[in-house]
Residue, then its C-alpha position, 0 to 999 in steps of 0.5 A: x489410528x486417524x479414525x481414532x483421532x478424528x473420531x475424538x476430535x469430533x467429541x470435543x468439537x462443536x457440529x455446528x456454529x450455532x451448537x446451542x440451538x441444538x436440542x440435548x437429545x439431538x446432541x446426545x444422539x450424535x455423541x453416541x454415533x461418534x463414540x461408537x465409531x471411536x471405539x471401531x476406530x480404535x479397534x481398527x488402529x491397535x488390532x487392524x482389519x483381520x480378514x474379508x469378514x471384518x472389512x465388510x463389517x466395518x464398511x457396513x457400519x460406516x454405511x449405517x453411519x452415513x445414513x445417520x449423518x443425515x439426522x445431524x444435517x436435519x438437526x441444525x447442522x446444515x448450512x452451519x457445520x463446524x469442525x466437529x461435524x467435518x472431523x467426524x466425516x474424516x473419521x468415517x473416511x478413514x474407516x472407509x479407506x481402511x475397509x475398501x483397501x482390505x477388500x481390494x487386497x482380498x485374493x481367491x481362487x473363485x472367479x465369482x468372488x473375484x468378480x464380487x470383489x471387482x464390483x464391490x470396491x468402485x461401488x463403495x468408493x462410489x457411493x463414498x464420493x457421492x455421500x461426500x459430495x452431499x456433505x459438502x453441499x449440505x454442510x456449507x450451504x452450497x447454492x444449488x445453482x452452483x452445485x446441486x447435492x446428489x439427493x436433489x439431482x436424484x429426485x429431479x431425475x425420478x420426476x423427469x424420467x419421460x423427458x429424460x427417456x425422449x432426450x435419451x432416444x433422440x441423442x442415443x439411439x438415433x444420432x450416436x448408434x446410426x453415426x457410430x455404425x456408419x463411421x466405424x464401418x466405413x473407416x474399416x472398409x476404407x482401411x481394407x482399401x488402403x492396406x490393398x492399394x500402397x497409393x491410398x496409403x500415402x495419400x488418403x492417410x494425411x487427409x484423414x489426420x486432417x479431417x480428424x482435427x477439425x473442431x466439433x464446433x466448426x463442423x457441426x453448424x455446417x452439418x446442420x446446414x446440410x442434413x437439417x435440424x434433426x438427428x441426421x446432422x448429429x449422425x454425420x458429426x458422429x461419422x466424422x468423428x469415428x471414422x479416423x480412429x477406426x481407420x488408423x487402428x484397423x491399418x495399423x493392426x493390419x500389419x500386426x501379423x508376425x512375419x513367420x505367420x505370413x511367410x507360412x501363408x505364403x508357403x501354402x500359396x494362399x493369396x491376398x484375401x485368404x491371408x486377410x480373412x485367415x490371418x490379418x484380420x483376426x491379428x488386427x481384432x485387438x486394434x479394431x476393438x480399441x478403436x470401437x472402445x474409443x468411438x463408443x465415448x466419442x460418439x456420444x460427446x460428438x452428438x451432444x455437442x452438435x445438439x448445441x447448434x440447432x435441433x428439435x426440442x428434444x435431445x441431451x445437448x438441446x436439454x443441457x443448453x436450455x436449462x442452463x439458461x433457466x438456471x435448473x442446474x439439477x436437471x442439467x446434472x441429471x442429463x449428465x448422469x444419463x449421458x455418463x451412464x449411457x457412454x459407460x454401458x456403451x463402453x462396457x458392451x464394446x469391452x464385453x464384445x472384444x472379451x467374447x471374440x478376441x479370447x484366443x488372442x495371446x495378448x488377452x491371454x496374458x492379461x488373464 
């Protein structure tokens, strides 16, 4: 019903504040678009979305309408949008909401279809958010210095692939990967020592908690003085950030084995190391992978922030800080996009490894 109401409002209200400057042919094209979606909105309101095919058809029509909406921006609406234009956008949003909700509610025993739906719903929602971002920037004429539209960011990203790749290699491939590996490995090894030696549990864990509370902006300059301006100092910051989550989660996981299982191992005469490798470490794997997933995002954040405090003329943090000073905000957003994409992919790799390694664990079987 909301789609129908907003579509009718778009028919009646002006699309732009200076609408008289629009040619009649352009106005009639927009009227055809709005009228078509008024009809679709009415059908959805009165008959509802019936089945997956009808929901996908509505989303496809909305997708076509979003592309056609760009013509309105090119024909005088950009920077002077009025109530009719935003009523049209709200009508598209209502139809998109209904379509996504219907697809998300689709139930099937086919695992491939489930994976497709699980991918399609967030992808469609993300596309709509980008479209809304574009419409807000273009419709209200937001200055690019404050918030560039996604189209400008995409153009800048394509034009600067060589620079973005060099920054990615410097920050992610060198500082993040090496620091992540060293921090997680050292945290895991120290956790086993803490579990083996009770004195360390009482003395080391409080110190680890203190280290984890150190601010990055205070640690990063010190690491630069110790290890130089290159990626090694950023990797040292990543080590500090990733060490404690791995330590705490592993120590907690080593205590997760059940009393009956431990008693069974003792009844078979198993020693500490046999019990550790055959029972306690497997039981601790969900906790270990939880730390890996947490550290996959912390590592990238730490490396980027550390590059604000001295680095060669390459790197994500360096690029963000320098381009902000030059008011090249589209380049800043391009770096942010690459960082978000890399962090999400890194987290996804850790989640995939967890799915592969801990498929047997009761918690995983319960979730699936």
